[in-house]
Structures are given as C-alpha cells and as structure tokens.
C-alpha positions in Angstrom: 5.2 -124.8 91.8 7.2 -125.3 88.8 5.6 -124.8 85.1 5.6 -127.4 83.0 7.0 -127.1 79.0 4.3 -126.9 76.5 4.6 -129.0 73.4 3.0 -126.2 71.0 2.9 -128.4 68.2 0.7 -131.0 70.1 -1.0 -129.2 72.6 -2.6 -126.1 71.1 -5.0 -126.7 68.2 -7.5 -124.3 66.6 -7.2 -120.5 65.5 -4.7 -118.0 67.2 -6.3 -114.5 67.0 -4.3 -111.7 65.1 -4.5 -109.9 68.6 -2.3 -112.8 70.1 0.0 -112.9 67.5 -1.6 -115.3 65.3 -2.7 -115.4 61.8 -6.5 -115.4 62.2 -6.7 -118.6 60.0 -5.4 -122.1 60.0 -3.5 -121.7 57.0 -2.1 -118.9 54.5 -3.3 -119.2 51.1 -1.1 -118.8 48.2 -1.2 -115.8 45.8 -1.4 -115.9 42.2 0.6 -112.9 41.4 -0.2 -113.2 37.6 -3.9 -112.8 38.4 -4.4 -111.6 41.9 -2.4 -108.6 42.3 -3.0 -105.4 40.7 -2.3 -101.7 40.9 0.8 -99.9 41.3 3.6 -100.7 43.6 5.4 -97.6 45.1 9.0 -97.3 44.5 9.6 -97.6 48.4 7.9 -101.1 48.2 10.5 -102.4 45.5 8.3 -101.3 42.8 8.6 -99.0 39.6 5.5 -96.4 40.6 4.3 -97.2 36.7 1.8 -99.5 35.1 3.0 -99.2 31.7 6.2 -98.2 29.9 8.8 -99.7 31.7 11.7 -101.5 29.6 13.8 -103.3 31.7 17.6 -102.9 30.6 16.8 -100.8 28.0 17.5 -97.4 29.8 19.7 -94.5 29.5 23.5 -95.4 29.7 23.4 -99.1 28.5 25.5 -97.7 25.4 28.3 -95.3 25.8 31.2 -95.1 23.3 33.9 -92.6 22.8 36.4 -92.5 19.9 39.3 -90.1 19.4 40.9 -89.2 16.0 44.4 -90.3 17.0 46.5 -88.4 14.3 47.4 -84.7 13.3 46.5 -84.3 9.8 46.4 -81.7 7.5 43.5 -80.9 4.9 41.1 -78.6 3.4 38.2 -80.5 4.4 37.0 -84.3 4.0 35.4 -87.0 5.8 37.5 -88.1 8.9 38.7 -91.5 8.2 41.8 -94.3 8.7 42.7 -92.8 12.5 39.6 -93.4 14.7 40.7 -95.2 17.6 38.4 -96.1 20.8 39.4 -93.4 23.5 41.9 -95.0 26.1 43.3 -93.8 29.5 40.1 -92.3 31.1 37.5 -94.1 29.3 36.1 -97.7 28.7 33.0 -98.3 26.8 29.7 -99.4 28.2 27.7 -102.2 26.6 28.5 -103.5 23.1 30.4 -100.2 21.7 30.0 -98.9 18.2 32.0 -100.2 15.1 33.9 -98.0 12.9 35.2 -98.7 9.3 38.5 -96.7 8.9 38.7 -96.9 5.1 35.5 -94.9 5.1 35.1 -93.2 8.4 31.4 -94.9 8.8 30.3 -95.6 12.1 27.6 -98.4 12.9 25.4 -98.6 15.9 25.1 -101.7 18.1 21.3 -101.5 18.5 18.2 -99.5 17.6 17.3 -96.8 19.5 17.5 -92.9 20.3 21.4 -92.1 20.5 22.8 -88.6 21.4 26.0 -88.0 19.1 28.6 -85.4 20.3 31.4 -84.3 17.8 34.2 -82.0 18.9 37.0 -80.9 16.4 40.3 -79.2 17.4 42.6 -77.6 14.7 45.2 -75.1 13.9 44.8 -72.5 11.1 47.3 -72.4 8.7 45.7 -69.6 6.9 43.1 -66.8 7.7 39.9 -68.6 6.8 36.3 -66.8 6.2 34.6 -70.2 6.3 34.8 -73.3 8.7 32.3 -75.9 9.0 32.5 -79.1 10.7 29.4 -81.6 10.5 27.8 -84.8 11.6 26.9 -86.6 8.5 23.9 -89.1 9.0 23.2 -91.8 6.5 25.7 -90.4 4.2 24.1 -87.5 3.2 22.0 -85.7 5.7 24.1 -82.9 7.6 23.8 -81.4 10.9 26.6 -78.8 11.1 28.7 -77.1 13.6 29.7 -73.6 14.1 30.6 -71.4 11.3 33.3 -69.5 12.5 36.1 -67.4 10.6 39.9 -67.8 11.8 43.2 -65.9 11.9 46.4 -67.8 10.6 48.3 -69.8 12.8 45.7 -70.0 15.8 44.2 -73.1 17.4 40.4 -73.3 17.2 37.7 -75.7 18.5 34.4 -76.5 17.1 31.7 -78.5 19.0 28.2 -80.0 18.0 25.7 -82.7 18.5 22.8 -84.4 17.1 20.1 -86.7 18.3 19.4 -89.6 16.0 16.8 -92.1 15.9 18.3 -95.6 14.6 15.5 -97.8 13.1 18.0 -100.1 11.2 21.8 -100.7 12.5 22.8 -101.6 8.9 21.5 -98.6 7.2 21.7 -96.0 9.9 25.2 -94.7 9.9 27.0 -91.7 10.7 30.5 -90.2 10.0 32.3 -86.6 10.5 33.8 -84.3 8.5 35.6 -81.0 8.0 35.3 -77.9 5.8 37.6 -75.4 5.9 36.7 -73.5 3.0 39.1 -74.6 0.3 42.0 -73.6 3.1 44.8 -75.9 4.4 44.3 -76.5 8.2 45.7 -79.0 10.5 43.1 -81.4 12.8 44.6 -82.3 15.9 44.5 -85.6 16.9 45.5 -87.6 20.1 44.9 -91.2 21.8 44.4 -90.9 25.2 43.5 -87.1 25.6 41.2 -86.6 22.7 41.4 -83.4 20.9 39.4 -84.4 18.1 37.0 -86.9 18.9 33.3 -88.3 19.2 31.1 -89.8 22.0 28.1 -91.7 21.7 25.2 -92.2 24.4 22.4 -94.4 24.1 19.1 -92.3 25.3 16.4 -95.0 25.0 15.0 -97.9 23.3 12.3 -97.4 20.5 
C-alpha cells in the first residue's frame, strides 16, 4: 500500500508537544529585550559577563601614538622643540593621534582619559657630567623626572621614564619633554624611522 503525501500546512492542527519536536504552543511570544531580560549574559554566550561599567569603544588601545625627535642637537638642556615628527617605518598611529606644536614642543591629547606616556632620550656626553636629568613636563610646570645619572666624556647614554596622566581638558592638559645636562653641552641623538630619542602615548581608558 502506497503512503500518501501529507500536506502539513492543511491537515495538522493544534499544538505539537515539545517531545515531538514542537514548541508546546500555538505561537511564540515576542520578548521585549529592554524590559523582560535581566541578569548577566556570560561571555561564552556573547555577553560581557558584567552588569555595569562597560563603555563600548573606550578601552585600552583606541589611542596609540609615537613621535621621534628626528635631529641630532647639541644642548646644555632645554625643552625639545622643532624636530618632533610622527614615527615612521615600523609604526602607524591608532585613533586620532596626538598633535604637537614644534615651535614650543607642546603636545596636546585627542580626547580626555587616562594615558601612559613614555620618554626615551639617547645622548652623547661631550664632557664628563655629574648631573643629568631628563623630564616629562605636565601642563608647563609639573615635572616627572627620569634617572639622575653621571656621565663620562665621549660616551653614549640612554635615559627612560614614564608617567600616568589624567587628561580632563584637552585644551589645558598638555605635555612636553626636556633635557638637563647640568650646564654641560651634550648631543641629543635623533632619527626618523628608528627613534633613538622619542615618546609614545597609550590611552588606558576613558574617564
């Protein structure tokens, strides 16, 4: 005996139980996600696993920038100006990027937030120097100093330092970088693609 084809859309009515592959109901009600869903959705299910404190797009790494001091300059100590350029070769900025006024050496930030700033200064001592201090200068006055070192004549040295900076106002909160060679003339070494002397900026989080 041949089996007849069954038109499911016309011949089956009522409710198909869950055990038979149905829904257990005649319709599936819509869920209002704004009011009917509560609790925390796990990360494994596409959620954040947190109930508050998540700011989309404002996390680590959405602002990263690097600048090189691209000229070799003899100085007894001063704010580094004129020769700042964005690092090329191995690095491209992420986000909007920093801005610099090369007439003053002042950098401004693209957005408010908490930033990690690093400064590396490579120099050749032309004379023995008992006092070397290279500094990150915040808002034109507050100074975060790097290593205090003594140098011998005709040797190359490197100092490195970092600062954590809360930027509340992108117009008022600025930063610049200086050298202090204790009155003796030394030579700051600069380059473009491979930054001997340079600075980096990393936004850690929004305010």
